N, C-alpha and C positions, 0 to 999 in steps of 0.2 A: 504493500500500500504506500510505502514512503517514496518510491521512485516514480518519476513522471514519464509517461510514454509520449515522446515527441514524434513518433513515426505515424501517428494517427492524424486524421484531418483536424480533429479537436484534441489537443494535448490534454491528458487527464491521468489521474491515478485512482479512478473509480471503476476500472474495468468496463468502460463504456461499451466496448465491442461485444460484451456478453448480453447486452440489452439492445437488440437491433431496432426495436420500435422507438426507444428513447434516443438512440443514436441518430436515426433518420429525422426525428423531430428537431433535434438540436442542429443537425446539418442543414435543415430547412430554415432555421432561425439565423444561422451564421451569416448568410449573404445580407440579410436585413440589418444585422449588426454592422457589417462592413459598410453598407450604404449609409447608415447613421453616422459612422465614424468619418466617412468621406464628407458628409454634409455638415456635421456638427463638431468634429474633432479639431485638433489644432490646425489653424489656418496655415496653408503653405508648407506643411511638414511632410507630405506624402513621400517625396524622394530623398529626404534627409537620412543619412546614416548616423544614428545616435548611440552613444555609449550607454547602454541600458543594462540593468540587472534583470535576469530572467530566472524564475524559480526552476530548479532542477530536482528538488526533492522537498519533502515537508519536514525533514530532519532539522532541528534548530541549529545544528552544527553544519555549516557549509551548504545551506539550503539554496543558494543562488550563485549564478556565475555572471560575469560582466563581459560585454563585447559590443561592438558596433552592429546595430540592427536597423534595417530600413523600417521607418515608422509603420508604414501600412502593412509590413510583413511580420510585425510582432506576433508571437504565438500566444494568443489569449487561450486560456484553457480552464479546466475544472480541477481544483486541488482541495482535498480535505485532509485535515490532520489525521494521524494514525488513531484508530479507535482504541479505547481502553476496554480490556476484557472485563466483563462483569461490572461495568460502570452502573452505579445506582443513582437514582434521583436523590438529591441532597438538600432539597428545600420544598416548602409547600405541602399541600395535602397528600401528595403521593410519595413523601419522603421514605426512602428505604426500598422502594420498588425499582425494578429494572427500567433503565431508560428505554425510550421508544425508538425503534428503527423506522416505523411508519407513523403516519399522522392519525391519532385517534379521532374518530368522527366528530366527537363533541368539541374538539379543539380546532377543527379544520378552518373555520372562518377566521378565528383570531390569529392562528399561525400564518395563514395566507396574508392577512393584513400586515402583520409584523414584517414578513419577508418582502412584501411589495413596497412597503414604506422604506425599508432599508435599501432595497434595490433601486428605488427611484432617486435616491440621493447620489448614486454613483455616476450615472450619465449626466445628471444635472450639473455637477461640479465641473465636468469636462466642458459642458456647454458654456458655463459661466466664464471659463478661462480660455476659451478657444482663440481669442485675439491677442493674448498676452505675449505669444512668441514674437510678435511684430515689434515689441518694445522691450525685449529682454536686456537687462543691464550687463550681461556677460554671457559667454558661451557656457560657462559653468551653470549659471542660473537657468539658461534655456534648457540644458540637459535635465536639470532637476524638475522643471515644469513638465517636460515630456515624460519623465519617469512616473511622476504622479498621475499624469493623464492616462498612460497605458495601464497602470495598476488600478485606477478607478474603473477603467473598462473591464479589467479582469474581475473586479469585485462585482460588477454587473453580471458577468458570466456566472459567478458563484451563486447568486440569488436566482438567476434564470434556471440553472440546473435544478435547484430545489423545487422551483415551480413546475418545471416540466416533469420531473421524476415523481413528485408526490401529490400533485394537485390536478391531474387529468386535464380535461378541456378548459376548466376555469384557470388553471395554472398557465396553460399555453396562451390563453387570451390575455392574461395579466402580463406575461412576458412580452407579448407583442406591444401592449400599451406602453411598456417602459421605453420603447423606441419612438413613441408617437408624441408623448408629452414633451414640452420644451420649457427650459428655464426662462421665466419672465414672460412667457406667452400669455396674452390677455385672455385668450379663449381656452387654452389647454395647458395651464401652468404645471410645474412640478408640485408635488404634494405638500411639502413643507416650505414655509415662508422664506427661511434663510437661503433656500436654494433657488429662489426667484430674484434675489438681489443681484445687481450687477457687480462684477469684479473687474473694474475698468483699468486698474493700474497695479503696479507691483507692490506698493505698500498695502493695498487691499488684499492682494494675493498672499502676502506673508501673514497678514492678520487672519485671513481665512484659514490658511493651513495651520496656524498656531491654535486659534480658538475653535473654528468649526470642525476641523479634522479631529480635534481633541474630543469634541462631542461624539464623533464617530468611534473613537477609542472606548469611551465609556458605554455607549450603546452596544458595541460589538462585545465588550467584556461581559455585559449583562446577558447578552444572548449566548455567549460561550458557556454559560452555566445551564443552558436549557435542557430540559428532559427530552426534547426532540434531538436525538444524538446527531443526525446529519447536520442540523443547523449549528449545534455546538462545535462540531469538528470543523465546519466551514469557517465560522467566524474566528476561531482560534488561529487559523492560518492567515486570515485577512488581517488580524492584529499584527502579525509579523511584518507584513508589508506596510501597514499604517504608520509604524514608528518613524519611517523615513519622512513621511509627509509632515509630521509635527516637527521633526528636526529642521526641515526646510523653512518652516515658519519661524521657529525660535531663533535659529541662527541667522535668518534673513533680517529680522528686526534688530538683532544684536549688531549686525554689520552696518545697518543704517545708523544706529545710535553711535557706533564707534566713529563713523565718518562725520556725523554732526558734532560730536564732542571734540573731534580734532579741529574742525572749523571754528568752534566756539573758543577754543584755546588759542588758536592762531590769531583770530581776530580780536580776542579778549572782549567778547560781547555775547549777550544772550538776546540781543535785539532781533526780533523776527524778521524785519525788513532787510537788515544787513545780512542775516544768514540766508535769506531767500535770494538776495542778490549774489551770494556766493554759490548758489545752486545746490544747497543741501536742505534737508527737511527739518524744520524747527521742532522742538520738543512739544510745545502746546498742540501742534497739529497731530503729532504722533499720539498724544494723549486722547485727543478727540476721536481718532480712528480706533483706539482701544475701546473707548466708551461705546462706540457704535457696534463694532464687531462682537464684543463681549455680550452686550445686551441682546442683540439679535440671536446669538448662539444659545444663551441660556433659556430662551423661549422654546428651543427645540426639545427640551426635556418635558414639555407639556404642562398641564394644569397642576397646581400645587396639591390639590385634592383630586384623586382620580379613582373611580370605581374600576376602570379598565386596568390600571396598574395593580390593584388588589387581585383582580381576576387572573391576570397574567402570572403573578407571583404564586398565588395559591394553586393554580393549575399546573405550575412547573414550567411554564412557557419561557419566562424571563426572570432571571435572578437579580441580585444586587451586584454591584461592582465587588469583585473578590469575595464572593459569597462564602467560599470554602474557608476563608481565613477568619470569618466572624465567629464569635463565641456564644451567640444566643441560640434559641431553640430552632431557628430556621423555619418556623411556622408563623410566628409574629402575631398571633391572635391575642387580643387583650392588651397589646402594647400601644403606645402613642408616640407621636412625633410633633415637633413644633413647626408651624408654618406661619407666614406673615399675612396680615390683612390690614386694610385701612379702616380704623374705627375711632370714632370720637375725635377726628381731626389729626390722628397720628397713626404711625405704623405700630401694630401691636402683634405679639405672638399669640397663637392659640393652639391648643392641643387637638390633634386629629388622630384617628386610628392609624397606627403605623402602616398597615397594609394600604390604606388610601393615600398615605403620604410618601409612597416609594419613589414617585417622580422627584419629589423634593430631596429625598435622601441621595438619589443619583446626582441631582443638580448640585447639592452641597459637596459631594465628593469631587465633582468636576471643578467647583470653585476653588477648593483647596489645592488641586493640581494646577489650575491656571495661575493662581497667585504665586506658586513656587517659581514658575517660569518668569513671571513679571519681576520677581525679586532678582532673578539672574540678570535680567535686562538692567535693573538698577545698579547692579554691581559693575556693569560696563561703564555707566556714567560715573559711579563713585571712584572707580579705578582711574578715570580720566580727570578726577578732581571737579566734576560738575555737580553743583548743588541743586539737583532737581530729582524728584521722586515720582515715577510713574505708578499709577494705581489702577486696579479694576474698580469700576463704579459699584455702588450698592446694588444688591441683586433685585431691588424693586425699581431700579432706574430703567426707563424707556421700555417697559414691558408691554406686550400685546397679547399675552396668553394668560389665562387663569385669573385668580382673584385680584391680581395686581394690574390686570389689563386696564389701561386708560388712567390709572392713578398717577398723578403728576408728582414725581420724586426727583430730587436733585442727586447728582452723583455721590454726595456724601450721606444720602439717606434721609433727607428732610422732605416732608410733604410740602409742596408749594402750590400756589394757585395757578390756574391756567394762564393768567396774564404773566406771572413771573416765569413760568416755564417757557413761554414764547419769547419773552424778553431775554432770557438767558440761553436759549437753545443754541445760538451761534458760539457760545463759550463752551458748550458741552458736547456738541456733535459736529462732525465735519460740515463746513459750509460749502456753498458752490464755489467760493473763491479758493478754499483749501483744495478742493478736488481739481479745480482748474490749474492751480499751481503745481500740484503733484503730477497732473497729466502733462504739464509743460516740460517736466524733467524726463519724461519717458521716451528717450531716443534709443534705438537699437544699437547695442555694442556686441559684436560677435567675433572680433579678432582675438585669437587665443591669448589668454593671459591679460587682456584688457578689461577694465571695469568702468561703468558709468561713474560720473563724478559724485553722485549722491550716496554711494554705497562702498564699503570697504571690501577688499578681497576676503575669502574665507581663510581660516587658519590652516586648513588642510583640504586637498582635493578629494573627489569621490574615489573610493578604492585606492587611496593614497597616491593618486596621480599627481604629476607636476602641475604647477600653477598654469602653465601655458599648454596643457594637454588639449588635443583637438577633440573635445567631447562631442561636437557635432560637425559632420562633414557635409557640406552643401554640394549637391550634385546638379 
């Protein structure tokens, strides 16, 4: 199961050739995927040879190899982690029972919904990022963009395999629909709001890969606990690939900060206009981008109180982040959790049943993880002697989902009036002028070893390659 068969039309480690009906169905879906990639994948990339990693096994040691691959010829496939012998359900009402290899009828609709929602995010992010190659700040960054794009395409394949194999005609129709919806389309948008936002520039891209791909980490980790074993095994391998996406975001912002800090020290100023005249991205603008991308992303965890979250957990469909490391009873009945609401003119905590507060549990775990990375960004500034602290805003800021939807809250967590919100909005969220300025910096730099003025080079190349390595060969 650990080795991947690349001799087949669809590379896989699931013995696809032993199920001819499934193989034919997926081979019929494959040309539609290629058509979608041609239409909505990275603009102008078809004939480029890109230094990409490709999975060669699902063994954590040495699971991937690197080499130049023509983008359109990338071998998307179906890879599941090795199964565990006698794996048992370890949370919810079915705790202690054997995990499911097939979908129980009573959970069919909910599992399909979970898989479709996850699957829909994968092509959506490719669509959001499809023009970014035209403004890459370096060949190194262009390669990282393309690596993320092809892996999001593979994650789509992962969900489509589950739909085709386990959900019959309904699954096939859902798989087809994943190629029909479009990010930001007024008539047929992607399912989740954050995946309909534009990603117009590389600062947005780094924020997206840091914050929004981190949501992917937590959602995939919760699904990796699932009693539906094929879903658990699929998402565990997706997590292996997802780590690089978050690295691109975290290191990208670190490099932007390093360049800005150098300019601030050279010019001996924190004046926004002087820094913009120098062609770097000022720190208040970076803070506003953080506020936007963070707040949009934490909405992805859903409503603070959710009967669906309770059902998914009790049924064994979706666990908590690192469920097996927790020391409670893994059933959670009779326990409570604190969520926020707006009451009597201020934000107040209230106790809700823990099962109904599991979206909030996952959101809070995500927040802790996100803050740790922002602290690492602050160390870049501190090391350069810059007295400025980046922060994530309060979790009630700019929310559009759940009990906090529409509640006007400042980044530091104070309830404000509608008038004050609109008066201060340009201090808190990216303005049209901010976005226009950042867009003005986005000129393509693709000479090996060269970098745009607004970003520093990385500390190390991909797979330890030299700074001037030809990550992308233009044909």
